[in-house]
C-alpha positions in Angstrom: 111.8 43.6 -22.7 111.1 47.5 -23.0 112.9 50.1 -20.9 110.7 49.8 -17.5 109.3 46.2 -17.4 113.3 46.2 -17.1 113.5 48.0 -14.3 110.7 46.2 -12.5 112.4 42.8 -13.3 115.4 44.3 -11.5 113.9 45.4 -8.8 111.6 42.2 -8.1 114.9 40.3 -8.4 116.2 42.3 -5.9 113.2 42.0 -3.4 114.3 38.5 -4.1 117.6 38.5 -3.5 117.0 39.7 -0.4 114.2 37.5 0.4 116.4 34.6 0.2 119.5 36.2 1.7 117.1 36.5 5.2 116.5 32.2 4.2 119.5 31.8 4.3 119.9 30.8 0.4 122.8 31.7 -0.2 123.9 29.7 -3.7 120.3 31.3 -5.3 121.3 34.2 -3.8 125.2 34.3 -5.3 123.5 32.4 -8.4 120.5 35.5 -8.9 122.9 38.2 -8.1 125.2 37.1 -11.5 121.9 37.3 -13.4 121.3 41.0 -11.8 124.6 42.3 -12.6 124.5 40.5 -16.3 121.2 42.1 -16.7 122.2 45.7 -15.8 126.2 45.2 -18.1 123.1 44.3 -21.2 120.7 47.4 -20.4 122.1 50.1 -18.5 120.0 52.9 -17.3 
């Protein structure tokens, strides 16, 4: 995965997390926030 697609993936995950927060899907928010942190640590920009 190149840097641009990784950045786009992270952006989309942030949007999805926001939607899940609005829906009250707290367990999914927690899961994907952790995954997002892991992604950002693996691919610092």
